[in-house]
VOMARDREN-61260 format. One record per residue (C-alpha): x negated, y negated, z negated; residue number from 1. Coordinates in steps of 0.05 Angstrom, whole numbers, plus 32768, in hexadecimal, padded with zeros to 4 digits. Example, Ala and Ser with C-alpha at 12.3 -4.5 7.8 and 13.67 -1.06 7.14 Angstrom:
2
DOZA    c1    c2    c3  num
DOZA  7F0A  805A  7F64    1
DOZA  7EEF  8015  7F71    2
This chain:
199
DOZA    c1    c2    c3  num
DOZA  82FC  81BC  7E2F    1
DOZA  8304  817F  7E5A    2
DOZA  82E1  817E  7E9D    3
DOZA  82A8  814C  7EA7    4
DOZA  82BE  8110  7ED0    5
DOZA  8298  810A  7F11    6
DOZA  8291  80C9  7F37    7
DOZA  8272  80B7  7F7A    8
DOZA  822D  8097  7F75    9
DOZA  822B  804F  7F8C   10
DOZA  8206  805A  7FCD   11
DOZA  8231  8095  7FE3   12
DOZA  8271  806E  7FD4   13
DOZA  8263  803D  800B   14
DOZA  8252  806F  8042   15
DOZA  8281  807C  807C   16
DOZA  82B4  80B3  8071   17
DOZA  82A7  80D7  80B3   18
DOZA  8277  8112  80AE   19
DOZA  8246  80F7  80E2   20
DOZA  8247  80B1  80C6   21
DOZA  823D  80CB  807F   22
DOZA  8203  80F6  8094   23
DOZA  81E2  80BE  80BA   24
DOZA  81EC  8090  807E   25
DOZA  81CC  80C2  804E   26
DOZA  8190  80CA  807C   27
DOZA  8188  807F  807F   28
DOZA  818D  8079  8034   29
DOZA  8158  80AF  802A   30
DOZA  8129  808B  805A   31
DOZA  8135  8049  8038   32
DOZA  812D  8068  7FF3   33
DOZA  80EB  808A  8006   34
DOZA  80D2  8047  8021   35
DOZA  80E4  8025  7FDF   36
DOZA  80BE  805B  7FB8   37
DOZA  8082  804F  7FE6   38
DOZA  8084  8004  7FDC   39
DOZA  8090  8008  7F91   40
DOZA  8053  8036  7F89   41
DOZA  8027  7FFF  7FA5   42
DOZA  8042  7FC7  7F79   43
DOZA  8019  7FBC  7F3A   44
DOZA  8033  7F92  7F01   45
DOZA  8004  7F7A  7ECA   46
DOZA  801A  7F9C  7E89   47
DOZA  7FFF  7FB6  7E47   48
DOZA  7FD6  7FE0  7E3F   49
DOZA  7FCF  7FEF  7E89   50
DOZA  7FED  7FD1  7EC9   51
DOZA  802C  7FF5  7EDF   52
DOZA  804C  8004  7F22   53
DOZA  8097  7FFD  7F2E   54
DOZA  809F  8043  7F49   55
DOZA  80C4  8064  7F0F   56
DOZA  80F2  8028  7F0B   57
DOZA  8101  8030  7F55   58
DOZA  8109  807B  7F4D   59
DOZA  813D  8074  7F15   60
DOZA  8164  803E  7F3B   61
DOZA  8165  8069  7F7A   62
DOZA  817C  80A7  7F53   63
DOZA  81B2  8080  7F2F   64
DOZA  81CB  8063  7F70   65
DOZA  81C5  80A1  7F9C   66
DOZA  81D9  80DB  7F70   67
DOZA  81B3  811B  7F65   68
DOZA  81B1  813C  7FAA   69
DOZA  81A1  80FE  7FD2   70
DOZA  816F  80E6  7F9E   71
DOZA  814A  8128  7F9F   72
DOZA  814B  8128  7FEB   73
DOZA  812F  80E2  7FEB   74
DOZA  80F6  80F4  7FBB   75
DOZA  80EA  8132  7FE5   76
DOZA  80E3  8107  8023   77
DOZA  80B4  80D9  7FFE   78
DOZA  8088  8114  7FE8   79
DOZA  808A  8131  802F   80
DOZA  806F  80EF  8049   81
DOZA  8036  80F8  8017   82
DOZA  8029  8140  802D   83
DOZA  8025  8128  8075   84
DOZA  7FEE  80F7  8062   85
DOZA  8014  80B5  805E   86
DOZA  7FF6  8088  8028   87
DOZA  8037  8085  8000   88
DOZA  801B  8091  7FBA   89
DOZA  7FFD  805F  7F89   90
DOZA  7FB6  8079  7F92   91
DOZA  7FB6  8083  7FDD   92
DOZA  7F8F  807E  8008   93
DOZA  7F58  8069  7FD7   94
DOZA  7F5B  80AA  7FB0   95
DOZA  7F6C  80D8  7FEA   96
DOZA  7FAB  80EA  8010   97
DOZA  7FD6  8126  8020   98
DOZA  7FD5  8169  7FFC   99
DOZA  7F91  815B  7FDC  100
DOZA  7FAD  811D  7FB9  101
DOZA  7FED  8140  7FA3  102
DOZA  7FC5  8178  7F82  103
DOZA  7F9B  8144  7F5E  104
DOZA  7FA7  8125  7F19  105
DOZA  7FEA  8106  7F2C  106
DOZA  8009  8145  7F49  107
DOZA  8033  8155  7F0C  108
DOZA  8051  810F  7F09  109
DOZA  8065  8114  7F52  110
DOZA  8088  8156  7F45  111
DOZA  80AA  8136  7F09  112
DOZA  80C9  8103  7F38  113
DOZA  80F5  813A  7F56  114
DOZA  810D  8151  7F11  115
DOZA  811A  8109  7EFB  116
DOZA  8141  80FA  7F3B  117
DOZA  816D  8137  7F2E  118
DOZA  817A  8125  7EE5  119
DOZA  8189  80DB  7EF0  120
DOZA  81B0  80E9  7F30  121
DOZA  81DB  811B  7F0C  122
DOZA  81E9  80E9  7ED5  123
DOZA  81FF  80B6  7F09  124
DOZA  8233  80E8  7F22  125
DOZA  8252  80F0  7EDD  126
DOZA  8280  80C1  7EB8  127
DOZA  824A  80B4  7E83  128
DOZA  821B  809E  7EBB  129
DOZA  823C  8059  7EB8  130
DOZA  822F  8051  7E6E  131
DOZA  81EF  8030  7E5A  132
DOZA  81DA  8062  7E25  133
DOZA  81F0  809E  7E4E  134
DOZA  81C9  8089  7E8C  135
DOZA  818F  8070  7E61  136
DOZA  818B  80B5  7E40  137
DOZA  8189  80D6  7E84  138
DOZA  8152  80A7  7E9B  139
DOZA  812B  80B4  7E5B  140
DOZA  8131  80FF  7E69  141
DOZA  8119  80F3  7EB0  142
DOZA  80DE  80CB  7E96  143
DOZA  80CB  8102  7E65  144
DOZA  80CF  8134  7E9F  145
DOZA  809F  8109  7EC8  146
DOZA  806F  80FF  7E8E  147
DOZA  8075  8147  7E77  148
DOZA  8066  8166  7EBB  149
DOZA  8030  8132  7EC6  150
DOZA  8010  8142  7E83  151
DOZA  8015  818E  7E8E  152
DOZA  7FF3  818B  7ED2  153
DOZA  7FBE  8159  7EBC  154
DOZA  7FAF  8182  7E7E  155
DOZA  7F9B  81BD  7EAB  156
DOZA  7F68  818F  7ECC  157
DOZA  7F4A  8168  7E92  158
DOZA  7F66  8186  7E52  159
DOZA  7FA2  8174  7E27  160
DOZA  7F81  813E  7DFC  161
DOZA  7F67  8117  7E37  162
DOZA  7FA6  8122  7E5E  163
DOZA  7FD0  8102  7E27  164
DOZA  7F9E  80CA  7E1A  165
DOZA  7F97  80B6  7E63  166
DOZA  7FD6  80D0  7E85  167
DOZA  800E  80C4  7E52  168
DOZA  7FFE  8095  7E19  169
DOZA  7FEB  8057  7E43  170
DOZA  802C  805A  7E6A  171
DOZA  805F  8067  7E33  172
DOZA  8071  801F  7E23  173
DOZA  8076  8008  7E6C  174
DOZA  809F  8045  7E7E  175
DOZA  80D0  8038  7E45  176
DOZA  80D9  7FF1  7E5E  177
DOZA  80E7  800A  7EA4  178
DOZA  8119  803D  7E8A  179
DOZA  813F  8007  7E64  180
DOZA  813F  7FD8  7E9F  181
DOZA  8155  800D  7ED1  182
DOZA  818D  8025  7EA2  183
DOZA  81A6  7FDE  7E98  184
DOZA  81A5  7FCC  7EE2  185
DOZA  81C5  800E  7EF8  186
DOZA  81FC  800B  7EC3  187
DOZA  820C  7FC3  7ED3  188
DOZA  8210  7FD2  7F1D  189
DOZA  823B  800F  7F12  190
DOZA  826C  7FEB  7EE5  191
DOZA  8270  7FB0  7F15  192
DOZA  8280  7FDD  7F50  193
DOZA  82B0  8005  7F26  194
DOZA  82D7  7FC6  7F13  195
DOZA  82D7  7FB1  7F5C  196
DOZA  82F6  7FF3  7F71  197
DOZA  832C  7FEF  7F3C  198
DOZA  8344  7FA9  7F51  199
């Protein structure tokens, strides 16, 4: 059986080779990534049937660029900021902050971000992570993880029927659009950088 080809995620490929420089670069990338997640949660785009944020798009792009470990660390930093009371989530501070907000209706979706970051980041580290359908499939799996955990948690609060009607169905179309866009952008960037390295 042939071994799976592993490649360096785009962001890690440009970091310094020294241990200290690489560590400092990874910390900087995590801080920047968490800030991007914060900003993207606050951006609302008119869409059907409900307005959408750009957060899952940002999440998938970060994961595809960073790889699994750095992407998970970045999402972990973002969630830690939320735990500490920073208004980093889409509904904060209007709907509460900190632990109280994270154990509210959106708690499952936030947990799903960690799973999605790991799935998409892993795909970015494999040879099929630079193929549109391979990376798109990983992002779709990540999206299902977010929606699945979000639905499961919300169902414990308001029941399964309402959880699907209000927490899944209205977002399916917009999320599929964001998956397709993130996969196309990430694949194009990966192939472009790959060609640059080979010349």
